[in-house]
Steps between C-alpha positions, in 0.01 A plus 500: 500500500473434128484725196234371261546663159129572466501691830805706403348593165162589651669739744703652215818428697662309216490601137622264232595647164652322203793744442666264254517217753586165343470280809425515869480273802387520858608324815492482876831472686582458867733759648682411821792630706749422221480715187338348190500627143167643396349325199177320418665156468848367577681735256408850375305516175737524202518856365282626785383859450267549797427346836230569761541373858238484776539350844295330772742628767771755545802430276815692417619544140857555381803353327671167565615601849166641620418483872198617698712799603614601151201404283220721374182395683203357310190501721222241468211544259456553131458874543869505613639314200840578348549524128835461324592581139797322340714529190468146358861521373636554853353253752476626857444277804284630784480324837259489795543407865259500796513501879261202501382271220242650264400479134542733205304497175693576184393607151777497236467603138729506197 
């Protein structure tokens, strides 16, 4: 499963607005049975204000100690995306874990 941007926009499932955004980046990250920090690259975007996460498979979202039992489930598909808003002065780390390897797609903006 992939999430082509053109397809998401044509189905009106993703709306992009400027909202004072100064930068953004996107990425694809593998999620396995050990928790990984959610970000588009290897580190979260500096002064991140918003993040959107979509998944190819079932993943569980939470803090640094997240497990498949304690995490909030994110189901596959772009219609099930999660959106996070951040205060850029107070960085927050969000993690994902899965029962079996899968991929997430991440949009970060600052």
